[in-house]
N, C-alpha and C positions, 0 to 999 in steps of 0.2 A: 213517507219515503220515498223518492222520486228511481227513477230507473231510469238510465240513457244506454244508447245503445248506437250502432256505425253498420251502415249495410253499405253493400257497391251491387248496381243489376247491370244488367243490360240489356238492350230492349229497342222499341222504336217508337220517336214522337213526332209530330207531326210527317209520319210516314219517313224520316230520317234514322238510321241506326245511331244510337246514343250510350254513354255508359253514365248511371247517374249513381251518385253518392250521395249516402242522405246522413248525418248525424238527426237526432232524435232522441227526446226524453220522455218518461210520461209520471203521473203520480196519480195516486189512490184516487177515486171520487166518491166514491158509496161501492158498494158490496159488491164484486167482480167488474167495477165500472174504473176507466180508466178516462183521465185528460192527458190529451199529448201534445207537442208541439214538435215539428220537424224543419231541418233548414239541410239543405243542399245546393246540390245544381247539376245541370248536365251537361255532354260535352257530345258531340255530333266526332263524327270522323275524321270530318276538316277540322277540327280546333274551335267550332262557334259553342259557344258558353251560355246558358240560363242559368241565374239566379232562380229559387223560390224557398219560399216559406207557409209551411202549414201546420193546419191546426185540426185537429179530430179527437170523437170520443171512441174509444175501445171498450171491449170487454176481453176479459180470459174465457179459453174454450172449453178448461177443465182438462185439456189435454196437457201437459209435461209443460213447455213454456209456451204455448199456442195462446195468442193473442189474434183479433179482429178490431180493424179499426177502419173510422168513416168520417169522412171529413173533407176539406176542402184547400186549393195552393194557390198560390201568389204567385206569378212569375217577372222576373226583370230582366232582361238582357238587351245589349247593344247589337246586337249580331242583324244584317238583315235577310237570312233564311229564318231564323227566327224568332220575328218581330211580331208576330199573329201572338206568342203569347204576352206581351204585355198588354193585350188589349183584353184578355178571358179570366176565366176564375174554374179553375180545373176542378172536379169532385173526386175524388177517389175509394177505395176501397184497397186498403192492404194486408195482409194476415202473414201472422208468423206460426208455423205450425206445432207441433212439439219437440220437433227436432232443432228447430233455430231458422231451420229454411224459410227465406220471405217470397211472395211473389207479391204483387201490385197491379192496378188497374188506375187511368185518370181518363175521364170522359172535361169534353166541353161543357161547360154552364150553358143554357140557351133558354130563353124564355119561349114557351109553346108562342105559335105564333097565333093561335085561335083562343088565347088569355091576353089579353090586354093587361098591362101592366096594374089599370087602375081594378082588376077582378082579380089580384092576385090574394093570398089569403098572407094577412101577416098574421104570424105569430107570438110579434112582441111589439 
């Protein structure tokens, strides 16, 4: 059975204050495991918008409605001030506590400069 939800958050993106709206769903993948996907957008106080799609794997925390997700985000924007987002992959942590409160963090994924692509570990 799929579970879907919507979230509105405030924070900073590329150093700028943003409001983020997310709609996401998750389906069971195994015992206490979930697979999820989300779609949303970020809006700066100046009205610049970046949309995104994310996918991740989560697990139930065992505390009420609590869930913890890890995954990746892909952005698209026509905004000059947010244009860097078109070139990056974001990796995220997304937490929902037992009361339904949410908290998320996103980082830019970068290849370590000390590890050439030919030395990267493949998992598939």
